[in-house]
N, C-alpha and C positions, 0 to 999 in steps of 0.2 A: 960467854954470856948466853943465857937461854932466852927464848922468845918471851917467856914470862917476866924475866928480870928486865928485859928491854922495855916492855909495855909499862911495867911499874915505874920505870925511870921517867916516864912522861916526856919522852924525847920530842923536841920541836921538829925533828926531822920528819915526823909524820905529817906535820902541817905542810912541809915542802912537797912531800909526795902527793898529797891531796891537791895542792895547787898545780903541780905538774899534770895530774890527771885531768883537772878542769881545763888546763891549757891544751891538753891533747884533744879534748872534745872540741874546743874552739878551732884548733888547727884543722881537725878532720872535717868539721862542718864548713870551713872556709871554701873548700873545693866545690861542694854542691850549692851552697848559698851564693857564692860568688860567680857560679857558672863556669868553673875552670875544669870540670870533668869529674870523674869518680873520686871518692874519698881515698886518702892514703890507707894502706893496709895495716893490720895489727902486726906488731913486731913478733908475736908468737904464732899467728895464724894468718899470714898475708893472703892466702888463697880464699879464705872463708869469712874473715871478719875485718871490719874497718878499724882504724886507729881509735875512733870514737867508741866503738863497741868494746875494744880492749879497755879503754879508760873507765867506762861505766862498770864493767865487770870488776875493775880494781876498786872502785868506790864501794861496791857491794861486799867485796871480800874484806876490805878494811872495816866497813861498818859492822859486819858480822863479828870480826875480831874484837872490836872495841865496845860496840853497843851490847854484844853478848855478855861481856864482863860486867857491864853496868846492870843489865837485867838480873844476872845471877847474884849480884852483891847487894842490890838495893831492895827495899820494899816495893810492892807494886805501885803504890802511890808516888813514891820518890822517882821510880823509873819512868812512869807515865808523864809526870810533870817535866822531867828532864828532856824526854824525847819531844814532847809537844813544844817546849820552849826552844829547842834547837832547830826544828824544822818549820813549824807552822807560821810564826810571825814573818820570817823572811819570805816564805812561799806566798802568803797572802798579800804582802806588800808588792811582791813581784807581779802577782796577778793584776793588781790595781794599776801598777805602773805600766804594765804591758797593754792593758785595755784603755787607759786614760792618758797615756803619754805617747807611747810608740804607735799605737793604732791610730790616734788622731793625726799624727804627722803623716802617716801613710795615706789616710783618708783625704787629707787636705791636698796632698800631692796628686792624688787621682782625680779629685773633684773640684779643686780650686778653692774650696772653703770647707768649713765644718758644719754647714747647714745639713741637718738631718742625721748627724752622726749619733747624737745621744738619743736613744730610744729604748723601748722595752721589747723589741722584736727578738725572736730566738737567736738571730745572728748579730745582735747588737752588743755593745760593750758591757752593759749591766748584766745581761744574761750570761755573757762569757764568764764574768767573775763569779756569778752565782752558781753556775753549773760546775765550775772547776774547784770551788772552795773546799769541798769535802773529799778531794783526792779521788775522783772517779777513774776507773780503769779506762773507760772509753768516753770521750767527749769531743765535741767539735772544737778544734783549736783556732778557728778563724773568727775574725771580727769584721763584719760588714765588707767581706771580700777584700780586705786590705792585703796588699802584697801579692794578690793573685795574678795580676797582669803587669805589675811594675817591677818584679824581681825575677831573676833567672830561675829560682826554685819554684816560684809561683807559676811561671809560664810552663815549666817542664812538667809539673804535677797537676796543674789546674786547680790548685787548692790555696786557701788562705791560711797560712800558718804564722800567727803572731809570735808565739813562743813555743817552738817545737821540742824544747828540751825538758819540759815539765812532766812529760808522760812517765818518766822513770820514777818520779817521786811517789806516785800512787803505789807502785810496787815496793818502794822503800818503806812506806808506812805499813804496808801489809807484812813485810818482814819484821818490822818492829812489833807488830801485834803477835806474830808467830813466836818470836823469841820471848815475849812477855808471858805467853801461855806456857811455853816450855819451862820458863823459870819457875812457874808455879808447880809444875810436875817435878822439877829438880829439888824442891823442898822435901819431897817424899823419897825420891829415888837417887838423888845426888846429881850434881851437874854433869860429870863426865859420862855416866851411863845414859842419862836423858838425851844429851846432845848427840852422842855417838849413834844411838838408836834412831833418833829423829833424822839425822843426816843420811843414814842408810835407807830409811823409808822413803825420803824424798828422792834419793837416787834411784830406788826401785820404780817410783812413779815416773821419773824421767825416762828410764829404760822402757817402761810401758808405753809412753807417748811415742818413743822412737819405733817400737815394734808394732804397735797397733794404735795409731793416732786417733782414728775415728771412734773406736770403742772406748778408749780412755777418755776422750773428750766428752763422750756421751755421759759417762759416769761422773767424771770429776770436773768437767768444764766450768760449771757455774761457780765453783769455789777455788779451783786450781787450774787455770789455763796453762798451756805450755810455757809461756813467758814467765808466769808466776813461779812455776816449778823450777825453771832455770835459775831465776834470781834467788829463790829460796835455797837451792842447792849450793850456789856460790856463797850466799850469806852464811849459811850454816857451816860451810867449810871454814869460814873465818872463825866462827864461834868454836868449832871443833879444835882448830889450831890453838885457840885461846885456852880452852880447858885442859889441853895436853901440852901447853907451852912450857911447863917445867921440864919436859923431856925432849924439847926441840932446841938444838943449838942454833943460834942465830945465823952462823956461818958454817953449819955442819952439813951432814949428809942429807938431811931431809930437804932443805932448799935445793940442793944439787939434784936430787932425784926428782923433785917437783919441776925443775927447769927442763929436765929430760922429758918428763911426761908431757909437759906443756908443748914442747916442740914436736913431739911425736903426734899428739892429739891435733895440733895445728896443721898437720899434713895428712890427717886421716879422714875427717868428715866435719861438716858444720856442727853436728850435735856434739861430737867430742871436743871440738874447739871451744864451743860455748860453755859446756858444762865442766869438763875436766880442765881445760885451759884456764877458765875463769877461777875455778876452785884453787888452783895452784898459786894464784896471786896472793892468797892469804899468808903464804910463807915466803914468797918471792919479794914482796914489797917491803916488809919490815927490815931486811938487811940493807936495802937501798935507803930507807929512812935513817938507819944508823949511820951510813956513810955521809948523809946530808945533814946530820945533826948540827955541825958548826954553822952551816948556812941558815938552818932553821932558827938558831939562837938569835940571829940578827933580826928576825921577824918580831921578836918580843911578844909572842903570843897572838899576833894579828893573823887571823885566818881568813883570807879572801877567797878561798876555794868555792865555797857555797855561792857567794855572790857572783863569781865568775861564771859558774855553771848556770845560775838563774838568768843572767842578763846577756850572755854572749849572743844567743840566737837573735833576739829582737834588735840588738845593736848591729849585728851583721846584716840583718834584713834591710835596715836603713842605709847602711853603707852600700849595699848592693843596689838598692833602689836609686840612690843618687849617683851611682857609678863613679865614685871618687877614688877608687883604689885599683888601678889596672894591674893585673898580675896577682897571683895567689899570695906571694909573700908580702907584698905591700898591703894586701887585704888583711892578712894575718896581723901585721904590725899595727895598722890603724885600728883593727878590731880589738886587739889586746889593750892598747892605750885607752880607748873609749870605754871598754867594758870594765877595766880596772877602776875607773872613777865611780861607776855604779856599784861595783863590788865593795869599794871602800865605804861608800855611803851606807850600803846595806849592813856592813859589819859594825860600824861605829854608831849608827842611829837605830838599827833594828835588832840585829842578831846578838851582839855582845850585851847590850842592856837586858834583853830578855833572858839570856843565859845567867847573868849575874843574879837576877831575881830568883831564878829557879834553883840556884845553888844554896839558898838559905834553908838548908835541911840537914838532917843528921848525916854523919859519915857513912859510906857504904860498909857493909859487913860481909863476912865470909859465909858460905853455905855450910850447914851441918853436913858432915860426911865427907867434905873435901878438906884438904890441908889448909890451915889458916894462912892467909897471905896478908901482907901489910896493906892497909887501905890506900886507894889511889883515887885522886880526883880525875875522873874520866870525863868530866863535863866538857872540857875544851877539845878533847881528843876524839869524841864520838862523831859518828854520822857521816853523811855524804858531803856535808859542807866543810 
C-alpha cells in the first residue's frame, strides 16, 4: 500500500496517532507543571528535544500531510471555511474557559474570593481573551497573576501561565495560510512542483538562520521568525509527502531511511533534531497509524486530540495548585482523566458541530496537471486536533 492509498482510505488510525501525540504533550508537561523535574526526552532526539516537542512536531507533520491535500483539492473558499471551522471555535471556547473558569479558581485560591477578578485591566481575563483571539505570535499568557505563586511552574518561572499550550496554534494558523497561498500557485504550476520548490526554499531559510541568525532575522524576522520557519519546514514536509505519496510505500524504504535520518539528526544538533527529525515524522507516523487502525475503528470517528491539547495545561495547573497527585505518574493519570472530560465536551459541543456545518459544500477536486485521485473527505482527518 502506498501512502497515497492509505490517506485515501481515511484510516481511523490517524485519530489514534493524534490522540497519542496529545497525550505525549500532557505527559511531558506533567514533569514541569507538577514540579517533578525536567521533561522526558524525545524518542528520536533525547539529548535536544522533549517528548512534548516531539509530539508538537508530529502534529505539524500530520497537518501538512492532511491539510495540504485539502488545500490542493478544494477551492480557496472551501478550504478556508474548513480550516476555520476545525480550529477557531474550539480555540475561542478554550480561551474563554481558561479565562473565566480556570483562572477564577486559581484567583479565588490565592485571594480567598473573586472580588476584583473581572476587570478591563491589561492583565485581566477580558483582555486576555481579546488579545489572544486572533492568534498572535506573542502575547501575555497570564491572567491576574494566577498560578504565579501557587504552582511549581509559576514559582520556578515567576510567570502566570493559564494555558501555555496555545502558543503553537498561532504558528499552525500561519502554516494554513502558507499552504493556502501555495495552493493558488499550484493551480498554475502543479501541486508537486509548487510544494517541492516551496519546501526547498523554506529549508534554505532554515539553513540561513543556522549560519547567520542575526542577519537573517534582520531581513526576515518580521514575517518569518526561526520558530515559524521550523514549523513551516515540518508542515511542508508533510505536504511534500502527500503530493509524492503515490511513490512512497507505507512500509517501504522511505520510512526506513527517514527513521535512520531522524536518529542521526537527533544525535547531531538541536537544529537538525528540530527540522530534519520533525520532517521525517510525515512518513514515520502514517505506518504507525496503519497499525493502530483496528483500535481507531473503536473510536467511531470521535477525535479528542484537539480538546486534550487545548485543556491539558490549565487542568494540570489546577491539579498542581491543589497538590492532589503526589508523584509524576499519579499526576499523569489524574490529568488524563480530568482533561478527557473537557476534551469530550469540546468535541461533542463545539468541534464536531462546527465541522458538520462546514462540510455542507462541494466535494474536493483534483488539481489540473496532477493525476486524478478519488475524492476524499479530509474534514475529520485534518489539523492539529
